N, C-alpha and C positions, 0 to 999 in steps of 0.2 A: 503494500499501501503506498507506505514512504517514499520508496523508489517512483512510482508512480508518478504521486504527488510532485518529486523532486524532477521527475522529465516533464511533466507539464509549467512545473515554475520556470524551467529552464527554456523553453520553448516562449512565455511569453516573454521573458527576458532580452531572447534575441529578436523577437518581433519588436518589443516597445525601442529597442537599441537601433533596431535597421530605420524605425521614423520617427527620431531623434536627431536628429545630424549636428547637432550641437555638441553631443555627450564624445563623438567621436573614437565610435567605439571601432570601425573597422577602418574608417580614412580621416585622417587628421584635415581640419577642414577652416577654412576662415571663417570667424563667427563673429568675432567681437576681438579691438583692443583696446582694453580700457585704459593705456597708456597714452592714446590719443588725445587725451581730453575730451571738453567737450563739442565731441564732434559725431557725427551718425555718418553713414554710408546709407543712398537710397538705390536700391537694387529691383528695377523689374523683370519679370520671365514672362514667357509665351508671345512675344511680338517678333518681327512687329505686324501691325495689323493696320491698313491702309486707313483708317478712318480714327481706330483712337491714339493710336499712335503720333502722330503729326499734333496730336492737340497736346499730349502728353508733351511731345517737345516743345511746341509753344509755350507752354506753362512753363517751364523749366527757363526756358534762355526769360521768360519776362520776369522772372526771380533771380536771373544768373547763378542758375543751380548746373551744376553737372552730378550725373548720375552713371550706374551703369546697367546695360541692359543685358540679358541672358538673352538670346536668341534663337529659336528653331529653324534650322536651317533651309528645310525646305520653305518655310514663309519670307524665309530673307532673299534667296533667289526669286522668287514671286515678285518681292520688293526692293530691291537694291537701292533703288532709290532712297530711301528712308534710312537705310543703313550707313549711306554714304552720308547721309545729313547728320547723322547720330557721332559719325568720327568724326564732321570735319565741325561740329560745336561743342568738341571735344571731351564728349562721352567715353568711357569706357566700353568695352564689348565684347562678352563673353559666350562661350560654348553654352546652350540647351536641348543638343542632340541634334541629330538630322530632322526626325520625324514627331519626337516625346511622346512615343510607344508606351501604351498603357503596361505593356509586357516590358517594357527595358530593364526594370529592377532585374526579371528572371532569365534575362540570356544571359550567353557564356560572355565571358571576358573578352574575347575573342573579338565574337560580334559586335559587344559593347565598345572596345575599342576603337574598331573601323565606324563605328555610327559616328563617335566623334573625330575621329578626323576627317569624315565624311563634313563635317558641321566649319569643323577650322579651317578646313581646306576653301570649303564656300563662300567661308567671310573676309579667307585671304583674299581669295578673289574680285570681290567687293571692294576691300576697304584699301587691300596693297599693304594691311601691319597682319601679323600672325598673333594671336592670343591663345594664351593657356590656361586662361580661366576658364572654370566648368563647375555649372552647378546642376547637380543630378534632377531627371523628372521627381515632383514631389518632395524631393530632397530626401528620398529613398539612399542609403547605402547599404549595404553588406560586402562578402570576399569578393564577390565577383565587378562589383564597381571597383572596391578599393586595389584589384590587379588592372584594371581597367585605366585608372585614373595613372595609376605606377606606369603601365604601359607606353600611354600617348603623352608621359612626361607633364600635365596637369595639376594644375592646383584647384583643389574643392573648395569651392566658397558656399557657406551656408549660409544662416539669417540666426539673429538673436530677440528679434520681434517678428513675429509672423502677424499679419496683416488679417489674414480671413478676409482679404478682399474681393475673393470668387464668391465666397457667400453673400449675393449680392441682391440688394432691394428690388422686388416687385409691385407689391401693391400696396407700397408706402405705409407700411406699417412696419417695426420692428417685430417679431416673434422670438419667442424663448423655447417654445414645443420642439423638439427633435425626437427624431427617431432614426437609430443609427443602421448604416445600409445591410440588409439581407435580416436584419432584429439581434445581430449579434452582440453580446456584452458580453465583457473580460474587465478585469478590474482595472485596466486602463482606461477604459471606455468609461467606465464611472468616476476614474477622478477626472476626466474631461469634464461629466455632462456637473462634475461640483465646481469646474473650475469656474466655466462657462455660466455656473446660475443657470441651467436648461431645466428643462421639466423634459423628461424618458418619456415617449409615448409606445406603446407595445399595440396590440391588437388579439380580438378574440375570433374574428372572421380574418384569414390571412392579405396582407397586403403588403406591396414593398411600394407603395408613395413615403417619399421624406421631403420636408419641408422643414427647410431653416434657411431663413433669410434676414441677412443684417444691414442698416441703413450704411448710407457713407458714413453721418455722425457718426454711428456707431463704433466704426471701424476708423475713423480718425480719432475717438474717444479710446480705444484701446491702445494704438498706437501709441497718442500722448502718456497714460498709464504707464506705458513701459521703457519709455526712453531713459535713456544713460549712457554713459562716456564710454565712445568708442563701437556703439552698437551698429548692426547692419539690419536694416527694414527690407524688408520683404514685401513689394508688391506686384500687380498686374497692369501692363500697359495694354493691355487686350479689351478690358471689360468695359462697357459701357458706361459713362462718366468718370472714367478712370484720371481724368485734368484736372474733375471737379474735387477729387476726393484728395488728388496731389494736391489742388492749392489748400484744401484746410489742413492737412499735415504740415507744408512747410509753412504756415502762419502760426501754425502751434510750436514748432520747432524755433522761429523766429521770436515768439514770447517767450519761450524759454531758454534764449542765449546761446542757443546750437548752431555750429557751423555744419556744412556737409563738404561732404569728399566723395570723391572716388572710391572703388575698392580699393585700386592700387594705391591711390595718396594713403586711405586708410591706416593700411598696412605696409604703408613705406615699401613698395616692390616697384621696379622698375619697366617692367612690361605691362601691356597693353590690358 
């Protein structure tokens, strides 16, 4: 019995570590630099988007802020002019894989490495600059991701503030009702429910509906509560209203006396 409990506990621990990039359990990731002082790095995933990303870039330019964009290679090739604009305006560019496949974390390390290199080569062809910054899809790490990072000579970048801006307002009302995917619960889900002050909803007749939405104001407030020296903030530039959320975050940073930097500047590295 104790052996079974130990195996289950070990499985939960491995699962938890895979989804907590800040722990560095499998690969060292750049998530925070306390020594940087009152500075944070704004990072954006999943672009470029032809409608939303230019608006985000406009907002950054209006505020005189440079950020770091982790791009999906297949999207970058469809919209190279946006990528070139990022580079021209001084933003750092990183790899977010070629296709952002949901199955990426389950691939062999060789396939992962090929995907990363394909994205890197695409970005180099567009901007003329090679980047070694890499953020794994969903922030998931495991031994295969670690080997792919080492094989490609990449630097893994995580975050210390997850905005949850992908949980987007649709109806104009913030909800605290939460149904876990597939109805699966475990100790980590229980802690997440408590941390987000959500109410977990099950069912008596089987259903797979999931309702979890957050207003932009709630997302900005979440970020503001978690601000600290040298933190890396995770945002997305492909979501509707991304520029409005960014403006809120920038205003909060200004009120808090924070400066902004790219990932490379925050961690005092030279490569883009």
